[in-house]
C-alpha positions, 0 to 999 in steps of 0.5 A: 550872431553874438560878438565874441569876447576873448580873455587870455590867461597865462597858463592852463592852471590859471585858466582852469581856476578862472573858469571855475571861479566864473562858473561858481560866481555866475551860478551864485548871481543867477540864484540870487535873482528874484523868482529864480528857482534853478540854474541849468548848466551844461558841462564838458569833459576832457583835460581842460574840463577836468581841471575846471572840476578840480578847481571848482572843488578846491574853491571856497566859493563852492560852499556859497552855492545852493547846489540843491537848485543847480541842474547839470547837463552835458553838451555831448557824450560818448554813446557807450555803456554807462560805466565806461571810462570814456563817459563824460558823465562818469569822469565828471562824477568822479572829479566833481559832482559825485561828492556833492550828491553823496554829501546830500548837497545836490539831489541825484535827480538834478543830474541829467546825463545823456543816455548810455548804450545799453546794447551788448558788444555782440549786438553793437558789432552786428548792427547795420549803419541804419540800425545804429542810426536808429538807436542814436536817433532814439537816444537823442530824442530821449534827451531832447524830451528831457530838456523840454520836460525840464526847461519848457517848450523852448529850452535854454541853458543858463551856462553852456561850457565847451572845450575845443579839440585840436581839429577845432571841434566842440561838443561832438560837432566835428569838421565836415561831419554834417551835424554842426550844420543842423540849423533846424530849431526843433532839433536840439540833440543829434546822434553822431556815427563814425566820429573821427575821434574815438569812440565812434558813437556820440550824442551832442547838443546842436548849434540851435540848442547851444545858441539859446544859452544865456552864457556860452563859454568856450575854453581851451589851453596849450599851444597844440590847440592854437591852430584850432583857435586861429581857424575858429576866429578866422571865420564864423560858421565855418564847417571846417572849424565847428567851434566857430559856430559857438553862440549864445546871449553871451559868448566868451572864449577863455584861452591861455597864452599857448592857445592864443599864440597864433592869433 
């Protein structure tokens, strides 16, 4: 596994601005590489993620990025209707990339949202666990196919960003839930049923897919996450603290003083 590097910032806002600057500068640097056609990033939702989106919008570096060559993916998604407020993609569109698409700076085709649940409420309620698993498996397979079609038979992201929950989960890989222990390199996306955090149905990148990333950045803030950070740092690949599985060519943990308070 890659050695973890940790950077501690004074507070959540400075953390968000630092992650935003790092993201924009890294995209600019990658796009400047000879023969580089595109950059592929996976973004996250949640409070910290939305702070980063706001900071990216406000940054003067935003204008230096050729967004027509940037493709956006997700590390995980809530498997709900496409217009549901719980959707990470909807939150990201409203907070960040929607303005880029509307202005013509980023083609809509560069947005690779995870599949949404197209079933009606009655069908969802009537579905057996086995039927639900089959629907999730097909949605996961669809996203995996898109990753391979876009990025080749061994798809890898340039930047993969993740938040951390108070239970030390990242993406939709939850403690003792099984999905974080998927180690088959051919399984890049997985469905999650009965998520301990609502909504109960989710899609997530797997650890093998995340570990291929050129840059994997895990960021979180506030003292309420300090126990999760401590657990993730105590032991690598601990299924009780899934964010301990984070890996990539570069692995950065970007946290504020509150989240670092138990280290």
